[in-house]
C-alpha positions as CSV (number, residue, x, y, z in Angstrom):
1,M,34.5,40.3,3.9
2,R,37.3,39.0,1.9
3,S,41.0,40.1,2.2
4,I,43.0,40.1,-0.9
5,I,46.3,39.0,-0.7
6,P,49.1,40.6,-3.2
7,Q,50.1,38.0,-5.4
8,T,54.1,38.5,-6.7
9,G,54.1,36.7,-10.1
10,P,52.5,33.0,-10.6
11,R,54.0,31.3,-7.4
12,L,52.3,31.6,-4.0
13,A,52.6,35.0,-2.4
14,V,54.3,35.2,1.3
15,Q,51.4,36.8,3.2
16,R,52.9,39.3,5.7
17,E,50.1,39.8,8.1
18,V,48.3,37.1,10.0
19,N,44.5,37.2,8.2
20,T,42.2,37.4,11.2
21,T,39.3,38.1,8.9
22,M,36.5,35.4,9.3
23,L,36.2,35.2,5.3
24,H,32.9,33.3,5.2
25,L,30.1,31.5,7.2
26,I,29.4,27.9,6.6
27,F,25.7,27.3,6.7
28,G,24.6,25.5,10.0
29,G,26.9,24.0,12.5
30,I,27.0,24.3,16.1
31,H,29.2,26.0,18.6
32,L,30.6,23.8,21.0
33,D,32.3,23.6,24.5
34,G,35.8,23.0,23.3
35,R,37.5,21.6,26.7
36,K,40.5,21.6,25.1
37,E,42.0,22.9,28.2
38,G,43.4,19.8,29.5
39,T,46.3,19.6,26.9
40,R,46.2,22.9,24.5
41,R,49.3,23.8,26.3
42,K,50.9,20.4,26.6
43,P,53.9,20.1,24.5
44,L,54.5,17.1,22.0
45,A,56.2,14.4,24.1
46,D,57.4,10.9,23.4
47,L,56.1,8.1,25.3
48,D,58.3,8.0,28.8
49,V,58.3,3.9,28.5
50,E,58.6,2.4,24.6
51,S,55.9,-0.3,23.9
52,E,57.1,-3.8,24.0
53,Q,55.2,-3.9,20.5
54,V,53.6,-2.6,18.0
55,I,50.5,-4.2,15.8
56,L,50.6,-2.4,12.5
57,S,47.0,-2.7,10.8
58,L,46.9,-3.2,7.1
59,S,43.5,-1.7,7.0
60,E,44.0,1.8,7.8
61,H,43.3,3.5,4.7
62,G,40.9,3.7,1.6
63,G,41.2,1.1,-0.5
64,A,41.8,-2.9,-0.4
65,A,43.8,-3.9,2.7
66,C,47.6,-4.2,2.3
67,V,49.2,-7.7,2.2
68,P,52.4,-8.5,4.2
69,V,55.8,-8.7,2.6
70,V,57.4,-9.9,6.0
71,A,57.4,-13.6,7.7
72,V,56.8,-14.1,11.4
73,G,60.6,-14.4,12.8
74,D,61.9,-11.7,10.3
75,I,63.9,-9.2,11.5
76,V,62.6,-5.8,10.4
77,A,64.4,-2.5,10.8
78,Q,62.3,1.1,11.5
79,G,60.9,2.4,8.0
80,Q,61.4,-0.8,6.5
81,P,58.3,-1.8,4.4
82,V,56.1,-4.8,5.9
83,A,52.7,-4.9,3.7
84,K,51.7,-3.2,0.6
85,N,48.3,-3.5,-1.8
86,E,48.0,-3.7,-5.4
87,Q,47.1,0.6,-5.5
88,G,51.1,0.9,-4.2
89,V,50.3,1.7,-0.6
90,L,52.8,0.8,1.8
91,V,52.8,0.3,5.6
92,H,56.3,0.6,7.0
93,A,57.6,-0.6,10.4
94,S,57.5,2.1,13.1
95,V,60.1,0.4,15.3
96,S,62.8,-2.2,14.6
97,G,62.5,-5.4,16.0
98,T,61.3,-9.0,15.1
99,V,57.9,-9.7,13.6
100,Q,56.1,-11.9,16.2
101,D,53.0,-12.7,14.7
102,I,50.7,-12.1,11.5
103,G,46.9,-12.3,12.3
104,Q,43.6,-10.9,13.1
105,W,44.0,-8.0,15.9
106,P,41.4,-5.3,17.3
107,H,41.0,-2.3,14.9
108,P,40.0,1.1,16.5
109,R,37.2,1.3,13.8
110,G,35.6,-1.8,15.2
111,G,36.1,-5.5,14.7
112,T,39.2,-6.9,13.7
113,A,41.5,-6.6,10.7
114,Q,44.6,-8.5,10.1
115,A,47.8,-6.7,11.2
116,V,51.7,-7.6,11.3
117,V,52.9,-7.3,15.1
118,I,56.6,-6.8,15.6
119,R,58.6,-6.8,18.9
120,N,60.4,-3.7,19.9
121,D,63.9,-4.4,20.3
122,G,64.4,-0.9,21.3
123,K,67.5,0.1,19.1
124,H,65.9,2.5,16.4
125,T,67.7,0.9,13.5
126,L,66.8,2.7,10.6
127,W,66.6,1.1,7.2
128,P,69.2,1.6,4.8
129,G,66.1,3.2,2.1
130,C,65.4,6.0,4.8
131,G,66.7,9.3,5.8
132,Q,68.2,10.4,2.7
133,E,67.3,14.1,3.0
134,I,66.9,16.7,0.0
135,A,68.6,20.2,0.9
136,D,66.9,21.9,-2.3
137,W,63.2,20.5,-2.3
138,N,62.6,23.1,-4.4
139,S,64.2,21.7,-7.2
140,L,61.9,18.7,-7.4
141,T,59.8,18.1,-10.0
142,A,56.2,17.4,-9.1
143,D,56.4,13.8,-10.2
144,Q,59.5,13.3,-7.9
145,I,57.4,14.7,-5.2
146,I,54.5,12.6,-5.8
147,D,56.7,9.5,-5.8
148,R,58.3,10.3,-2.6
149,I,55.1,10.5,-1.0
150,R,53.9,7.3,-2.3
151,Q,56.7,5.5,-1.0
152,A,56.6,7.3,2.3
153,G,53.1,5.5,3.0
154,I,50.9,8.8,3.5
155,V,47.6,8.5,3.6
156,G,44.7,11.3,4.9
157,M,45.7,11.6,8.5
158,G,42.6,13.6,9.4
159,G,40.0,10.7,9.6
160,G,39.5,9.8,5.8
161,G,42.8,7.5,5.2
162,Y,42.9,8.3,1.1
163,P,46.4,7.3,-0.6
164,T,47.6,10.9,-0.6
165,A,49.9,10.4,-3.5
166,N,46.6,8.9,-5.7
167,K,44.9,12.1,-4.3
168,L,47.7,14.4,-5.9
169,E,47.5,12.4,-9.5
170,T,43.5,12.7,-9.4
171,N,43.2,16.2,-8.9
172,R,46.7,17.1,-10.6
173,G,45.9,20.5,-13.1
174,Q,42.3,20.6,-11.9
175,V,42.9,23.0,-9.0
176,D,43.8,26.3,-8.2
177,T,43.7,26.6,-4.3
178,L,45.1,24.1,-1.8
179,I,43.8,24.1,1.9
180,V,45.7,22.6,5.1
181,N,42.9,21.8,7.2
182,A,44.3,22.9,10.4
183,A,40.7,23.8,12.4
184,E,40.3,20.8,14.2
185,S,37.1,22.1,15.7
186,E,36.4,18.6,17.7
187,P,36.3,18.9,21.3
188,Y,39.2,17.7,23.4
189,V,41.6,17.2,20.3
190,T,44.3,19.2,19.9
191,A,47.3,17.2,18.2
192,D,47.1,19.4,14.9
193,H,47.1,22.7,17.2
194,R,50.4,21.6,19.1
195,L,51.9,20.4,15.4
196,L,51.3,23.8,14.2
197,L,52.9,25.5,17.3
198,E,55.6,23.2,17.7
199,R,56.8,22.0,13.8
200,S,55.5,25.0,12.0
201,E,58.1,25.1,9.3
202,G,57.4,21.2,8.3
203,V,53.6,22.1,8.1
204,L,54.4,25.1,5.7
205,V,56.9,23.1,3.6
206,G,54.5,20.7,3.2
207,L,51.9,23.0,2.2
208,N,54.4,24.1,-0.4
209,L,55.3,20.5,-1.9
210,L,51.7,19.8,-2.0
211,C,50.6,22.9,-4.2
212,K,53.7,22.2,-6.7
213,A,52.5,18.6,-6.8
214,V,49.0,19.3,-7.5
215,G,49.3,22.8,-9.4
216,A,47.7,25.0,-7.2
217,T,48.6,28.2,-7.2
218,D,47.0,29.6,-3.8
219,G,48.0,27.8,-0.9
220,V,46.3,28.3,2.6
221,V,46.7,27.1,6.0
222,A,43.0,27.5,7.7
223,V,43.1,28.0,11.2
224,E,40.1,28.4,13.4
225,S,40.0,31.8,14.9
226,N,40.2,30.6,18.9
227,K,43.8,29.4,17.6
228,L,45.5,32.8,16.8
229,N,48.6,31.6,18.6
230,A,49.0,28.9,15.9
231,A,48.2,31.3,13.2
232,E,50.8,33.9,14.5
233,V,53.4,31.3,14.8
234,L,52.8,30.3,11.4
235,E,53.0,33.9,10.0
236,R,56.2,34.3,12.0
237,T,57.9,31.1,10.6
238,A,56.7,32.3,6.8
239,K,58.4,35.4,6.8
240,R,61.8,34.1,8.7
241,C,61.9,30.9,6.3
242,G,60.6,33.2,3.0
243,L,58.1,30.6,2.3
244,P,55.2,31.0,0.0
245,G,51.8,30.6,1.2
246,R,48.9,32.5,3.6
247,V,47.3,31.9,7.0
248,C,43.7,32.2,7.2
249,T,41.6,32.2,10.4
250,V,38.2,30.6,9.9
251,P,35.3,30.7,12.4
252,S,35.4,28.5,15.2
253,R,32.2,26.5,14.2
254,Y,31.7,22.4,14.1
255,P,31.8,20.8,11.5
256,L,35.0,22.7,10.0
257,G,37.0,19.6,10.0
258,A,34.8,18.5,6.8
259,E,36.1,19.0,3.5
260,K,33.0,20.9,2.0
261,Q,32.7,23.3,5.2
262,V,36.5,24.3,5.2
263,V,36.5,25.2,1.4
264,K,33.1,27.3,1.8
265,S,34.7,29.3,4.7
266,V,38.1,29.8,3.1
267,T,36.9,30.4,-0.4
268,G,33.3,31.0,-0.2
269,R,32.7,28.3,-3.0
270,E,29.7,26.2,-2.2
271,I,29.9,22.6,-3.1
272,S,27.0,20.8,-3.9
273,P,26.0,17.5,-2.6
274,D,26.9,15.9,-5.9
275,R,30.2,17.6,-6.6
276,A,33.8,17.3,-4.6
277,A,35.9,20.2,-4.0
278,V,38.2,19.3,-7.1
279,D,34.9,20.6,-8.8
280,E,35.1,24.0,-7.7
281,G,38.8,24.1,-8.1
282,C,40.0,23.2,-4.7
283,V,41.8,20.2,-2.6
284,V,42.2,19.8,1.0
285,F,44.7,17.9,3.1
286,N,44.8,17.6,6.9
287,A,47.8,19.6,8.8
288,A,49.1,15.9,9.8
289,T,49.2,15.0,6.3
290,A,51.1,18.0,5.4
291,F,53.8,17.5,8.1
292,A,54.3,14.1,6.7
293,V,54.8,15.0,3.5
294,Y,57.6,17.3,4.5
295,E,59.3,14.5,6.4
296,A,59.0,12.3,3.5
297,V,60.0,14.7,0.6
298,V,62.6,16.4,2.5
299,K,64.2,14.1,5.0
300,G,63.4,10.9,3.1
301,L,61.2,9.5,6.2
302,P,58.2,7.2,5.8
303,L,55.2,7.8,7.8
304,T,55.8,5.9,11.0
305,H,55.0,8.5,14.1
306,R,52.1,10.7,14.5
307,V,50.7,13.1,17.5
308,V,48.1,11.5,19.5
309,T,45.9,13.7,22.1
310,V,45.2,11.3,24.8
311,T,42.6,13.1,27.2
312,G,39.7,12.9,29.1
313,G,38.4,13.4,32.8
314,A,39.4,10.0,33.4
315,L,42.8,10.3,32.8
316,V,45.8,11.3,35.5
317,R,47.8,13.2,33.1
318,P,46.3,14.0,29.7
319,R,49.0,14.7,27.0
320,N,49.7,15.1,23.6
321,L,52.2,12.2,22.5
322,W,54.5,11.4,19.5
323,V,53.9,7.9,18.8
324,P,55.0,5.5,16.5
325,I,52.0,3.8,14.4
326,G,50.7,0.5,15.8
327,T,51.5,1.5,19.4
328,P,48.5,-0.2,21.5
329,M,45.8,2.2,23.0
330,N,46.3,0.8,26.7
331,E,49.9,1.8,26.1
332,L,48.8,5.7,25.6
333,V,46.6,5.4,28.8
334,K,49.5,4.5,31.1
335,A,51.5,7.3,29.4
336,A,48.8,9.5,30.6
337,G,49.2,8.3,34.3
338,G,46.5,5.7,34.0
339,F,42.8,5.9,35.1
340,K,41.8,8.2,38.1
341,E,38.5,6.9,37.7
342,Q,36.8,4.3,35.3
343,P,36.1,5.5,32.2
344,A,32.5,5.5,31.5
345,L,32.9,5.9,27.5
346,I,36.3,5.5,25.6
347,L,36.6,7.2,22.3
348,A,39.2,7.0,19.4
349,G,38.6,10.6,18.2
350,G,36.6,13.3,19.0
351,P,33.3,13.1,21.2
352,M,31.2,14.0,18.2
353,M,32.5,11.5,15.4
354,G,35.0,9.4,17.3
355,V,34.5,5.5,17.4
356,A,33.8,3.9,20.7
357,Q,36.5,1.6,22.1
358,D,36.0,-1.9,24.0
359,D,39.3,-2.9,23.4
360,L,42.3,-1.1,24.2
361,A,44.7,-3.6,22.7
362,A,43.7,-1.8,19.5
363,P,46.2,0.1,17.8
364,V,47.0,3.6,16.6
365,T,46.5,3.9,13.2
366,K,47.7,6.5,10.5
367,S,44.3,8.3,11.0
368,T,44.2,8.2,15.1
369,N,44.4,11.7,16.2
370,S,43.0,11.3,19.6
371,L,42.0,8.9,22.8
372,V,39.3,10.3,24.7
373,C,38.7,8.8,27.8
374,M,35.5,10.1,29.2
375,L,33.7,10.3,32.8
376,D,29.8,10.2,33.3
377,W,29.9,14.1,34.2
378,E,31.3,14.9,30.6
379,L,28.8,12.7,28.6
380,G,25.8,14.6,30.5
381,E,22.8,13.2,31.7
382,K,21.0,10.3,29.4
383,K,17.6,11.4,28.5
384,E,14.6,9.5,27.2
385,E,13.7,10.0,23.6
386,T,10.3,11.9,23.2
387,V,8.3,12.7,20.3
388,C,9.6,15.0,17.8
389,I,7.7,18.6,18.0
390,R,9.0,20.1,14.7
391,C,10.7,22.5,15.6
392,G,13.1,22.4,13.1
393,R,16.6,22.8,14.8
394,C,17.9,19.8,13.5
395,V,17.3,21.1,9.9
396,S,19.0,24.7,10.8
397,V,22.2,23.3,12.2
398,C,22.7,20.8,9.3
399,P,25.5,21.6,6.9
400,M,24.5,19.4,4.3
401,H,20.9,21.2,4.2
402,L,19.3,18.2,5.0
403,M,16.1,17.4,7.0
404,P,16.6,14.5,9.6
405,L,13.4,14.8,11.4
406,L,11.4,13.9,7.8
407,V,13.8,11.0,7.8
408,D,13.2,10.0,11.1
409,K,9.2,10.2,10.5
410,E,9.8,7.9,7.2
411,L,11.8,5.7,8.9
412,K,8.7,5.2,11.3
413,L,6.5,4.9,8.8
414,G,8.3,1.8,7.2
415,G,11.3,3.4,5.3
416,D,10.3,3.7,1.9
417,V,13.6,3.9,-0.4
418,R,12.4,6.2,-3.0
419,E,11.3,8.6,-0.4
420,L,14.8,8.3,1.7
421,R,16.4,8.7,-1.7
422,R,14.5,11.8,-2.4
423,L,15.6,13.0,1.0
424,H,19.1,13.0,0.3
425,T,20.4,10.8,3.0
426,Q,23.2,9.5,1.3
427,D,25.0,13.0,1.6
428,C,24.9,12.9,5.4
429,M,28.2,12.9,6.8
430,G,27.5,12.0,10.1
431,C,28.8,14.8,12.0
432,G,25.9,14.7,15.0
433,C,25.0,18.1,15.0
434,C,20.8,17.4,14.5
435,T,21.4,15.0,17.5
436,Y,23.3,17.4,19.6
437,V,20.5,20.1,19.2
438,C,17.2,17.9,19.4
439,P,15.4,18.7,22.3
440,S,13.4,15.4,22.0
441,H,16.6,13.6,22.3
442,I,16.0,11.6,19.3
443,P,19.4,9.8,17.9
444,L,19.0,11.4,14.9
445,V,21.9,10.9,13.5
446,E,21.7,7.0,14.4
447,R,18.4,7.0,12.2
448,M,20.2,8.6,9.2
449,E,23.0,6.1,9.4
450,Q,19.9,3.6,9.5
451,A,18.5,5.3,6.2
452,Q,22.0,5.1,4.4
453,Q,22.0,1.7,5.0
454,L,18.7,0.9,3.9
455,V,19.1,2.8,0.7
456,K,22.7,1.1,-0.2
457,Q,20.9,-2.7,0.6
458,A,18.3,-1.5,-2.2
459,D,21.2,-0.2,-4.5
460,R,23.2,-3.8,-3.7
461,K,20.2,-5.7,-5.0
462,Q,19.3,-3.7,-7.8
463,V,23.1,-4.3,-9.0
464,E,22.3,-7.9,-8.7
465,V,19.1,-8.5,-10.6
466,T,20.5,-6.1,-13.3
467,P,21.8,-8.3,-16.2
């Protein structure tokens, strides 16, 4: 049932009641055991002991890697730009101190990447270009908002990492609805939930700034229905501060963190595989991104810190931590009391789409929302793959309307690229729903990735031979 929100003029209306109606169901998806009890009531906390160094990866966003603008031995202040790329994306020092090294370091996405290593002096000396607050942010123009966002080095903090200023400019004047996605449907992760509870005003101001920058007339914060306390806090904050925008609860179902699924759930607009959210008049930003926009535009602070959920059965004391970007992951483990048992698997991100970590020297990046350290019992019993029984469960849960069982069959027959294209394997977003429900324990998400690689390789070869 659609909830009609009264509008007061062309600007966003202040919703006076929490919208607890589940507007639209997404196709497919699965219900998961949230396993958020370990941290959902844990408030945001700073590190008990600051890290001696931070490792600022220069490849943590969409586009070309950044190039250092500092040298080894330079003294830098917190918030000072230390690298940038040709698209204007900036990386800022998250602590003050001395540049100790510029070289290859482990990356949470796998492999290594160039990074600037800063030895922390513990003084938190703020760069003179930071901290210029704006009392009347309503007076800012769209261009001024976008410029401050660009200077703050903000990228999508939900995992995509696309530069936020570029996204705003690309979608400007083409959307009527802007959605701040705070669904957080991955198990274990509570970073956005705690941000909504404790820093709701910042998220709502960020929503309004993003709406003004892109020209949207309807601003929505989408919260899963199992986090009604966050929805209520947002609504009370909006009423108290007179902030436009509305709160919409959406069905608690994975993978609502995906752009197309949250647009469908909030607006009912179906986005076909060959189209993007902007084609349906929508644009989506993560809750952490909205808060970073608030800090950048209103407080004049670049993106140097973020919330990270550190959790899992292997840890002594799971927590939600407010940490400098570049903090080594082994420091997060220390802040959570260390390991009480040797973990069977460590993931950067949630258990469905997270990346396994072999080296905890890898740093927190702008899109790192969690570190999950799991024991064997949390992973479940690993069972041998058997023959596909063609039950169709993978088809029924795929949010992209794909047929993973047919892709698996085609790969076993040799992997004809034309057939893989016909099956639209490139539309797979790797959510893992198919693997989760398969009674034959076939690693379908891995097969989908394999099929995507075959198609990409064929496309590259075709480009190479084309005159």
